[in-house]
C-alpha positions in Angstrom: -71.2 -83.7 77.5 -71.5 -87.6 77.0 -73.7 -87.3 74.3 -72.2 -84.7 72.5 -69.3 -87.1 72.2 -71.0 -90.3 71.3 -72.6 -88.1 68.5 -69.3 -87.1 67.3 -67.4 -90.2 67.5 -70.8 -91.4 65.1 -70.3 -89.2 62.5 -66.0 -89.9 62.4 -67.4 -93.8 62.1 -70.4 -92.8 59.4 -67.2 -90.9 57.8 -64.7 -93.5 57.5 -67.9 -96.0 56.2 -68.5 -93.4 53.7 -64.7 -93.4 53.2 -64.6 -96.4 51.8 -67.5 -96.7 48.9 -66.2 -93.7 47.7 -62.6 -94.2 47.2 -62.1 -95.5 43.2 -63.7 -92.4 41.7 -62.1 -89.9 43.6 -58.9 -90.7 41.9 -60.2 -90.2 38.1 -61.4 -86.6 39.2 -58.1 -85.0 41.3 -56.6 -84.2 38.0 -59.0 -81.1 37.4 -58.2 -79.5 40.9 -54.8 -77.4 41.3 -53.1 -78.3 44.1 -51.9 -75.2 46.6 -49.0 -73.9 49.0 -49.6 -74.0 52.7 -49.3 -70.6 52.3 -52.3 -70.2 50.0 -54.3 -72.5 51.7 -53.7 -70.2 54.8 -54.6 -66.6 53.2 -58.0 -68.7 51.7 -59.2 -70.9 54.9 -58.2 -68.7 58.1 -60.5 -66.6 59.3 -63.3 -68.2 56.7 -66.1 -70.8 57.4 -66.0 -74.3 55.6 -69.8 -75.2 54.7 -70.3 -78.6 53.0 -71.2 -82.4 52.4 -69.2 -85.3 54.4 -70.1 -88.2 51.8 -70.5 -90.3 54.5 -73.8 -93.0 54.6 -75.3 -91.7 56.0 -74.5 -87.9 54.3 -74.0 -85.4 56.8 -73.6 -81.8 56.6 -70.9 -79.3 58.4 -70.8 -75.4 58.6 -67.4 -74.8 60.6 -65.5 -71.5 61.3 -61.2 -71.8 61.2 -60.5 -68.3 63.5 -57.3 -66.7 63.2 -55.8 -68.7 66.5 -56.2 -72.2 65.7 -59.5 -72.8 66.8 -62.4 -73.8 65.3 -66.4 -74.0 66.1 -68.7 -75.9 64.2 -72.1 -77.5 63.7 -72.9 -80.1 62.1 -76.5 -82.4 61.5 -77.0 -85.6 59.7 -77.9 -86.1 56.7 -79.0 -83.3 53.5 -80.1 -79.9 54.1 -77.2 -77.6 55.0 -79.6 -74.4 56.1 -80.6 -76.9 58.8 -76.9 -76.8 60.2 -77.2 -73.7 62.0 -80.7 -74.0 63.1 -80.6 -77.5 64.1 -76.8 -78.4 64.2 -75.1 -80.4 67.0 -72.4 -77.6 67.8 -68.5 -78.8 68.1 -64.8 -77.1 68.9 -61.4 -78.0 68.2 -57.9 -77.1 67.0 -56.9 -76.6 63.3 -53.9 -76.6 61.9 -52.3 -77.0 57.9 -49.3 -79.1 57.3 -48.2 -78.9 54.3 -51.4 -78.9 51.7 -53.3 -80.9 55.3 -56.1 -79.3 56.5 -55.7 -80.9 60.0 -58.5 -80.6 63.0 -58.6 -82.1 66.7 -61.9 -82.2 68.0 -62.2 -81.4 71.2 -62.8 -84.9 73.2 -61.2 -86.6 70.8 -57.2 -87.5 71.3 -56.0 -88.4 67.2 -55.4 -85.3 65.0 -57.9 -85.8 61.6 -56.2 -84.6 58.3 -57.7 -84.5 55.1 -55.5 -83.1 51.5 -57.7 -79.5 51.2 -57.9 -78.7 47.4 -59.7 -74.9 46.0 -61.1 -74.0 43.4 -62.3 -70.7 43.9 -64.8 -70.7 46.7 -65.5 -73.8 46.6 -63.1 -76.8 48.3 -62.8 -80.5 48.4 -61.6 -82.5 51.5 -59.7 -85.6 50.1 -58.0 -88.4 52.2 -54.9 -90.0 51.5 -56.3 -93.8 52.1 -60.0 -93.1 51.1 -59.7 -90.7 48.6 -62.8 -87.8 49.0 -64.9 -87.2 52.2 -66.3 -83.9 51.2 -66.8 -80.5 49.2 -68.4 -77.4 49.6 -67.9 -73.9 49.9 -65.7 -71.3 51.6 -67.7 -68.2 52.7 -65.2 -65.3 54.6 -65.3 -64.6 57.8 -67.4 -66.2 60.7 -71.4 -65.7 58.7 -73.2 -68.8 61.2 -71.3 -67.0 64.1 -70.1 -70.3 65.1 
C-alpha cells in the first residue's frame, strides 16, 4: 500500500511540474471549448469513463470510471501507451464530485481534494487547472468498458 501511495504522490508531483510548463499555451486555446453547466456535466460524466493523457513531464495515461455513487476507480500508467493502461496500469480509487464546472476528486490515502475545470466537446474532454492551464485531455466513454 505504501508503494501505491508513493507512486501516486509522484504522479501528482509530475502533474504539478507539467502544469507549470504548459500554463501559457492553454489560455489561447480556451476559446474553442464550450463551458458546460454542472447539471450538463453531471449527465455526461456520471457512469462514464474518462480515458486520456495528463500533460506532465513525463506524461502519463489514465482511465477513470466515475460511478453514480460518487466513487471513482481508475488505473494510470506513466508515459505514452493508452492501450497499456488496463493491462499494466497502477490501480487507484477515490471519491468524485462536481463543483460548478470543476471535477474534484479526493483519492484514497490523500487528504487534499484535487479539482480541475472540466470542458466537454462531443465525446472529448479537457481538464484545466485554474492556476496553471490545461493539464489533461482525452475521451469520454459510456459505462465502465475497462472494468475498473
